[in-house]
C-alpha positions in Angstrom: -6.4 -55.2 28.7 -6.8 -51.7 30.4 -3.3 -50.8 29.0 -4.0 -52.1 25.6 -7.3 -49.9 25.4 -5.3 -46.8 26.6 -2.6 -47.4 24.0 -5.4 -47.6 21.3 -7.1 -44.5 22.6 -3.7 -42.6 22.5 -3.2 -43.7 18.9 -6.7 -42.6 17.8 -6.6 -39.4 19.7 -3.1 -38.5 18.7 -4.0 -36.6 15.5 -6.6 -34.6 17.1 -4.3 -33.8 20.2 -1.5 -33.0 17.7 -3.8 -30.4 15.9 -5.1 -28.8 19.2 -1.6 -28.4 20.5 -0.6 -26.8 17.2 -3.4 -24.4 17.1 -3.0 -23.6 20.9 0.6 -23.1 20.7 0.6 -19.3 19.6 -2.1 -18.6 22.2 0.0 -20.2 25.0 3.2 -18.4 23.9 1.5 -15.2 23.9 0.1 -15.9 27.3 3.3 -16.8 28.8 5.0 -13.7 27.2 2.5 -11.4 28.7 2.9 -13.1 32.0 6.6 -12.5 31.5 6.1 -8.9 30.8 4.2 -8.3 33.9 6.3 -10.2 36.2 8.0 -8.2 38.9 11.8 -8.6 39.4 13.4 -9.5 42.8 14.6 -6.5 44.5 18.1 -6.6 45.8 20.3 -3.8 46.7 23.4 -3.5 44.7 25.8 -3.2 47.7 24.3 -6.5 49.1 24.9 -8.2 45.7 28.4 -7.2 45.6 29.0 -8.3 49.0 27.3 -11.6 48.5 29.5 -12.5 45.5 32.6 -12.6 48.0 30.6 -14.2 51.0 27.6 -16.3 49.6 28.4 -19.3 47.2 24.8 -19.2 46.0 25.1 -15.6 44.7 28.4 -16.6 43.1 26.7 -19.4 41.3 23.8 -17.2 40.3 26.4 -14.7 38.9 28.0 -17.6 36.7 24.5 -18.6 35.6 23.8 -15.0 34.3 27.3 -15.1 32.6 26.3 -18.4 30.9 22.9 -16.8 29.8 24.7 -14.0 28.4 26.9 -16.3 26.5 24.0 -17.9 25.1 22.4 -14.7 23.9 25.8 -13.6 22.4 26.0 -17.0 20.5 22.4 -16.5 19.1 23.3 -12.9 18.2 26.4 -14.2 16.1 24.2 -16.8 14.5 21.7 -14.1 13.6 24.4 -11.8 12.3 25.8 -14.6 10.2 22.3 -15.3 8.7 21.9 -11.5 8.0 25.3 -11.5 6.2 24.3 -14.4 4.2 21.1 -12.7 3.1 23.2 -9.7 2.2 25.3 -11.8 -0.3 22.4 -11.6 -2.7 22.5 -7.8 -3.2 26.1 -6.7 -1.9 27.4 -6.1 -5.4 24.4 -3.7 -6.4 24.7 -2.2 -3.1 28.5 -1.6 -3.6 27.5 0.0 -6.8 24.9 2.3 -5.0 27.4 3.2 -2.2 30.0 4.1 -4.9 27.5 6.6 -6.8 29.2 9.6 -4.9 32.5 8.9 -6.7 31.0 7.9 -10.0 30.5 4.3 -9.7 32.6 1.0 -8.9 34.6 1.5 -12.1 36.1 4.8 -10.6 37.6 2.6 -7.9 40.6 0.3 -8.1 41.8 -2.8 -6.2 45.6 -3.0 -5.6 45.9 -6.1 -3.4 44.8 -9.6 -4.6 42.4 -10.1 -1.8 41.0 -6.4 -1.9 37.8 -7.2 -3.8 36.7 -10.0 -1.5 37.7 -8.0 1.5 35.6 -5.0 0.3 32.7 -7.4 -0.5 32.6 -9.0 3.0 32.8 -5.6 4.6 29.9 -4.2 2.8 27.9 -7.6 3.5 28.8 -7.2 7.1 27.5 -3.7 7.4 24.3 -4.5 5.6 23.9 -7.8 7.6 24.1 -5.6 10.9 21.5 -3.2 9.5 19.1 -6.1 8.6 19.5 -7.9 11.8 19.5 -5.0 14.1 16.1 -5.6 15.5 17.0 -9.2 16.3 20.3 -8.1 17.9 18.4 -5.5 20.1 15.7 -8.1 20.8 18.4 -10.6 22.2 20.0 -7.9 24.4 16.5 -7.0 25.8 15.6 -10.6 26.4 18.8 -10.9 28.5 18.0 -7.7 30.7 14.3 -8.0 30.7 14.3 -10.4 33.9 15.8 -7.6 36.0 13.4 -4.9 34.7 10.2 -3.9 36.0 7.0 -4.4 33.8 6.8 -0.8 32.8 10.5 -0.9 31.8 10.3 -4.2 29.9 7.6 -2.7 27.7 9.3 0.6 27.0 12.3 -1.5 25.9 10.3 -3.9 23.8 8.4 -1.0 22.1 11.9 0.7 21.5 13.3 -2.2 19.4 11.7 -1.2 16.0 12.5 2.5 16.7 16.1 1.5 17.3 16.2 -0.1 13.9 14.5 3.0 12.2 17.1 5.5 14.0 20.0 3.3 13.0 19.0 3.2 9.3 18.2 6.9 9.5 21.8 7.6 10.6 23.1 5.5 7.7 20.8 7.3 5.2 21.9 10.6 6.7 25.6 9.7 6.1 24.8 8.5 2.5 22.7 11.3 1.4 23.9 14.3 3.5 27.4 13.6 4.8 29.2 12.0 1.9 27.9 14.3 -0.9 29.4 17.2 0.9 32.6 15.6 2.5 33.8 13.7 -0.4 34.2 16.6 -2.9 35.8 18.7 -0.1 38.3 15.9 0.7 38.8 15.1 -3.1 39.2 18.8 -4.2 41.3 20.1 -1.5 44.3 20.3 -3.9 45.3 19.7 -7.3 46.5 16.2 -6.7 44.8 13.6 -8.9 42.5 11.2 -6.9 42.9 7.3 -7.5 40.9 5.9 -4.5 41.1 2.3 -3.7 38.1 0.3 -3.1 39.4 -0.7 0.3 39.9 2.8 1.5 36.6 4.1 0.1 34.4 1.4 1.4 36.2 1.4 4.6 35.7 5.1 5.1 32.0 4.8 4.1 30.9 1.7 6.1 32.7 2.9 9.2 31.1 6.3 9.0 27.6 4.7 8.5 28.0 2.5 11.5 29.3 5.2 13.8 26.6 7.8 12.6 23.9 5.1 12.9 25.0 4.4 16.5 25.0 8.1 17.3 21.3 8.3 16.2 20.4 5.8 18.8 21.2 8.2 21.6 17.8 9.8 22.1 16.2 6.4 22.5 19.0 5.2 25.0 18.4 8.4 26.9 14.7 7.8 27.1 15.0 4.2 28.1 17.6 5.1 30.8 15.4 7.9 31.9 12.3 5.6 32.1 14.5 3.3 34.2 15.5 5.8 36.7 19.2 6.0 35.7 19.3 9.2 34.1 17.7 12.7 35.1 16.9 15.3 32.5 18.0 18.1 34.8 21.6 16.7 34.6 21.5 16.4 31.0 20.3 20.1 30.6 22.8 21.5 33.2 25.8 19.7 31.4 25.0 20.6 27.8 28.4 22.6 27.4 30.4 19.5 28.5 28.2 17.3 26.1 29.2 19.6 23.0 32.9 19.3 24.0 32.4 15.4 24.1 30.6 15.6 20.8 33.3 17.5 19.2 35.9 14.9 20.4 33.7 12.0 19.0 33.3 14.0 15.7 37.1 14.4 15.6 37.5 10.7 16.1 34.9 9.5 13.7 35.8 11.8 10.8 38.9 11.0 8.7 40.0 14.6 9.1 39.8 17.5 11.6 38.7 20.1 9.2 35.7 22.1 10.3 33.6 21.2 7.4 33.5 17.4 8.1 33.5 17.9 11.8 30.4 20.4 11.6 28.6 17.9 9.4 29.0 15.2 12.1 28.6 17.7 15.1 25.5 19.4 14.0 23.2 16.3 13.9 24.9 14.9 17.2 24.2 18.1 18.8 20.6 18.3 17.7 20.1 14.7 18.8 21.4 15.6 22.2 18.9 18.4 22.8 16.2 16.0 21.4 17.4 13.5 24.0 16.9 16.2 26.7 13.3 16.7 25.6 12.6 13.0 25.6 14.2 12.6 28.9 11.8 15.3 30.4 8.8 13.2 28.8 10.2 9.8 30.3 10.8 11.6 33.6 7.4 13.0 33.8 5.9 9.5 33.2 7.9 7.9 35.7 6.9 10.4 38.4 3.3 10.0 37.3 3.6 6.2 37.6 5.3 6.5 41.1 2.5 8.8 42.3 -0.2 6.4 41.1 1.5 3.6 43.0 1.7 5.5 46.1 -2.0 6.5 46.2 -4.1 4.3 48.6 -6.5 1.9 46.8 
């Protein structure tokens, strides 16, 4: 009889319990997330970890567990990227027309191979999908690294996710509005040879340049985060600025299709400015880290 009454009670209260759990779910999730942000990681020296991988089976198992977790995050990134590409299918053709404005529109390009049009379509859709899903990709990477970070580092990394998306899209916009209108007339008018560009070569050049420049624009944010974590010091960045310019020149020569000074200069200029901006942000992050360390050292 008691079991029967309990069963009836569960049936009667089930709708109310369901509604309560649905309403409480966001608050519980927020509470768990805030607790996760403020959880201190387990401190373990790197040399002990490396030694333990060889001598301690439990540490080896823990390492394989981390690899499995990374595989899970990468799988979700691939799924998210596939969703972003699927969303891009709805506006890829108008986007192709917009990207082809510097050469006079899509009708000025030609396809030689049978599969060239679909290949170009997929390339532009992939580039657009990366831009759309970049916040989610950055969040998955942060979610993987967060358990090993201190609360302050977790929060800085989390707040940097939308800024990373803005910087990446800003780099793509810089490529389209500044770099291409200057580089294409130079490349197309260097001699008197008639230009008949194929869609594959043009969109391959444009999308590759957009992705690389977008990644370069992430450099100040990366330096700020690494300085906040204690991996980078601003003094080293300031002292090695000459070496940094040489490396920037090599990267600019790698990214640009030619090694002429015009295109290299257009790529080097923002990269050099971004490097010096990174030095300033590194000093800001370093000062904040020093201030936090001094507050922790003060007696209560």
